[in-house]
MARPA-349673 format. One record per residue (C-alpha): chain; x, y, z; residue number from 1. Coordinates in Angstrom, 3 decimals, padded with zeros to 6 digits. Example, Ala and Ser with C-alpha at 12.3 -4.5 7.8 and 13.67 -1.06 7.14 Angstrom:
<rs>
+------+----------+----------+----------+-----+
| unit |        u |        v |        w | pos |
+------+----------+----------+----------+-----+
|    A |  012.300 | -004.500 |  007.800 |   1 |
|    A |  013.670 | -001.060 |  007.140 |   2 |
+------+----------+----------+----------+-----+
</rs>
This chain:
<rs>
+------+----------+----------+----------+-----+
| unit |        u |        v |        w | pos |
+------+----------+----------+----------+-----+
|    A | -047.370 | -003.869 |  102.133 |   1 |
|    A | -050.551 | -004.644 |  100.185 |   2 |
|    A | -051.842 | -001.879 |  097.940 |   3 |
|    A | -055.519 | -001.092 |  098.299 |   4 |
|    A | -057.748 | -001.231 |  095.231 |   5 |
|    A | -058.131 |  002.249 |  093.748 |   6 |
|    A | -061.794 |  002.483 |  094.723 |   7 |
|    A | -060.961 |  001.654 |  098.358 |   8 |
|    A | -057.756 |  003.635 |  098.593 |   9 |
|    A | -059.052 |  006.421 |  100.780 |  10 |
|    A | -061.219 |  004.239 |  103.014 |  11 |
|    A | -058.510 |  001.763 |  103.968 |  12 |
|    A | -055.454 |  004.013 |  104.179 |  13 |
|    A | -055.842 |  004.276 |  107.935 |  14 |
|    A | -055.420 |  000.498 |  108.169 |  15 |
|    A | -051.785 |  000.853 |  107.043 |  16 |
|    A | -049.921 |  000.911 |  110.291 |  17 |
|    A | -046.880 | -000.574 |  111.957 |  18 |
|    A | -045.903 | -002.668 |  108.918 |  19 |
|    A | -045.292 |  000.591 |  107.079 |  20 |
|    A | -042.314 |  001.257 |  109.356 |  21 |
|    A | -040.447 | -001.684 |  107.811 |  22 |
|    A | -039.392 |  000.338 |  104.771 |  23 |
|    A | -038.007 |  003.221 |  106.814 |  24 |
|    A | -034.364 |  003.627 |  107.748 |  25 |
|    A | -033.418 |  003.957 |  111.431 |  26 |
|    A | -032.681 |  007.621 |  110.740 |  27 |
|    A | -036.166 |  008.170 |  109.304 |  28 |
|    A | -037.791 |  006.410 |  112.267 |  29 |
|    A | -035.741 |  008.513 |  114.673 |  30 |
|    A | -036.713 |  011.715 |  112.849 |  31 |
|    A | -040.421 |  010.798 |  112.868 |  32 |
|    A | -040.276 |  009.923 |  116.556 |  33 |
|    A | -038.527 |  013.205 |  117.365 |  34 |
|    A | -040.953 |  015.455 |  115.459 |  35 |
|    A | -044.168 |  013.546 |  116.120 |  36 |
|    A | -045.150 |  015.610 |  119.217 |  37 |
|    A | -045.155 |  018.750 |  117.050 |  38 |
|    A | -047.359 |  017.265 |  114.332 |  39 |
|    A | -049.528 |  014.635 |  116.043 |  40 |
|    A | -049.699 |  016.378 |  119.413 |  41 |
|    A | -052.817 |  014.516 |  120.586 |  42 |
|    A | -050.962 |  011.162 |  120.620 |  43 |
|    A | -047.799 |  009.896 |  122.210 |  44 |
|    A | -044.859 |  009.363 |  119.819 |  45 |
|    A | -045.402 |  005.594 |  120.045 |  46 |
|    A | -049.057 |  005.978 |  119.102 |  47 |
|    A | -048.225 |  008.375 |  116.263 |  48 |
|    A | -045.626 |  005.958 |  114.875 |  49 |
|    A | -048.226 |  003.212 |  114.638 |  50 |
|    A | -049.565 |  005.194 |  111.619 |  51 |
|    A | -046.429 |  006.563 |  109.953 |  52 |
|    A | -048.216 |  007.551 |  106.739 |  53 |
|    A | -050.552 |  009.783 |  108.722 |  54 |
|    A | -047.576 |  011.388 |  110.466 |  55 |
|    A | -045.751 |  011.834 |  107.158 |  56 |
|    A | -048.852 |  013.426 |  105.596 |  57 |
|    A | -049.172 |  015.768 |  108.571 |  58 |
|    A | -045.591 |  016.920 |  108.077 |  59 |
|    A | -046.295 |  017.342 |  104.351 |  60 |
|    A | -049.308 |  019.483 |  105.218 |  61 |
|    A | -048.200 |  021.673 |  108.151 |  62 |
|    A | -044.495 |  020.946 |  108.479 |  63 |
|    A | -041.800 |  023.569 |  108.527 |  64 |
|    A | -039.721 |  023.907 |  105.393 |  65 |
|    A | -036.779 |  022.332 |  107.231 |  66 |
|    A | -038.832 |  019.357 |  108.431 |  67 |
|    A | -040.321 |  018.809 |  104.976 |  68 |
|    A | -036.860 |  018.802 |  103.396 |  69 |
|    A | -035.564 |  016.397 |  106.035 |  70 |
|    A | -038.599 |  014.185 |  105.422 |  71 |
|    A | -037.826 |  014.135 |  101.685 |  72 |
|    A | -034.207 |  013.196 |  102.389 |  73 |
|    A | -034.945 |  010.483 |  104.946 |  74 |
|    A | -038.058 |  008.760 |  103.602 |  75 |
|    A | -037.524 |  009.485 |  099.909 |  76 |
|    A | -039.727 |  010.779 |  097.148 |  77 |
|    A | -041.182 |  007.347 |  096.351 |  78 |
|    A | -042.562 |  007.004 |  099.901 |  79 |
|    A | -043.990 |  010.535 |  099.728 |  80 |
|    A | -045.670 |  009.656 |  096.409 |  81 |
|    A | -047.161 |  006.544 |  098.041 |  82 |
|    A | -048.423 |  008.571 |  101.011 |  83 |
|    A | -050.136 |  011.143 |  098.801 |  84 |
|    A | -051.625 |  008.326 |  096.753 |  85 |
|    A | -053.163 |  006.815 |  099.906 |  86 |
|    A | -054.066 |  010.100 |  101.605 |  87 |
|    A | -057.437 |  010.189 |  103.284 |  88 |
|    A | -059.846 |  013.100 |  103.268 |  89 |
|    A | -058.590 |  015.820 |  105.584 |  90 |
|    A | -054.954 |  014.739 |  105.602 |  91 |
|    A | -053.849 |  017.525 |  103.248 |  92 |
|    A | -055.282 |  020.967 |  102.597 |  93 |
|    A | -055.718 |  022.118 |  098.971 |  94 |
|    A | -052.524 |  024.185 |  099.010 |  95 |
|    A | -050.451 |  021.219 |  100.230 |  96 |
|    A | -052.223 |  018.832 |  097.830 |  97 |
|    A | -051.242 |  021.076 |  094.937 |  98 |
|    A | -047.676 |  021.741 |  096.145 |  99 |
|    A | -046.796 |  018.094 |  096.702 | 100 |
|    A | -048.268 |  016.910 |  093.426 | 101 |
|    A | -045.983 |  019.359 |  091.575 | 102 |
|    A | -043.004 |  018.804 |  093.927 | 103 |
|    A | -043.197 |  015.048 |  093.522 | 104 |
|    A | -043.602 |  015.237 |  089.743 | 105 |
|    A | -047.067 |  013.691 |  089.812 | 106 |
|    A | -048.420 |  016.433 |  087.560 | 107 |
|    A | -046.790 |  018.804 |  085.125 | 108 |
|    A | -047.349 |  022.556 |  085.228 | 109 |
|    A | -050.605 |  023.343 |  083.473 | 110 |
|    A | -052.035 |  019.844 |  084.016 | 111 |
|    A | -055.126 |  019.397 |  086.122 | 112 |
|    A | -054.604 |  018.080 |  089.618 | 113 |
|    A | -056.373 |  014.887 |  090.611 | 114 |
|    A | -059.306 |  015.522 |  092.910 | 115 |
|    A | -058.622 |  015.631 |  096.607 | 116 |
|    A | -059.822 |  012.638 |  098.631 | 117 |
|    A | -063.404 |  012.939 |  099.772 | 118 |
|    A | -064.995 |  011.498 |  102.841 | 119 |
|    A | -067.496 |  008.793 |  101.933 | 120 |
|    A | -070.312 |  008.051 |  104.352 | 121 |
|    A | -072.836 |  005.292 |  104.141 | 122 |
|    A | -072.955 |  002.089 |  102.176 | 123 |
|    A | -074.815 |  003.757 |  099.280 | 124 |
|    A | -071.706 |  005.817 |  098.459 | 125 |
|    A | -069.366 |  002.868 |  098.003 | 126 |
|    A | -067.888 |  002.779 |  094.510 | 127 |
|    A | -067.166 | -000.612 |  092.994 | 128 |
|    A | -063.648 | -001.388 |  091.840 | 129 |
|    A | -064.633 | -001.191 |  088.165 | 130 |
|    A | -066.657 |  002.020 |  088.404 | 131 |
|    A | -064.998 |  005.341 |  087.701 | 132 |
|    A | -064.476 |  007.461 |  090.815 | 133 |
|    A | -066.574 |  010.285 |  089.315 | 134 |
|    A | -069.512 |  008.058 |  088.377 | 135 |
|    A | -072.480 |  008.182 |  090.726 | 136 |
|    A | -072.805 |  005.056 |  092.848 | 137 |
|    A | -075.298 |  002.470 |  091.669 | 138 |
+------+----------+----------+----------+-----+
</rs>
């Protein structure tokens, strides 16, 4: 799977779809299919599985403790790190954003968390690949 440039990461994460299933074990696929109606209730399991990272993020955000642990076991910490790195605005609430950054070892206790993804509207808000994410758009 192609990694999006950092400046585009949040705007193109939704384009990651069926190809993302390739790295999942049959057990992980089966688990995601089984739990998808509980977490992506507005779509059929087949539709939800077309965007596995969105489903994984939803479990990370509102999943039961048992489902989150099973997710860790079946998809692995590296995949969870990749999902949080590509998360779009609204995929995770602040509490989940914080929890998973610490749980996945992305930040150490006492370190500042990276900012949560923000929704970007309009062409004037597009940040170039070389610009810092906190710099105002030019």
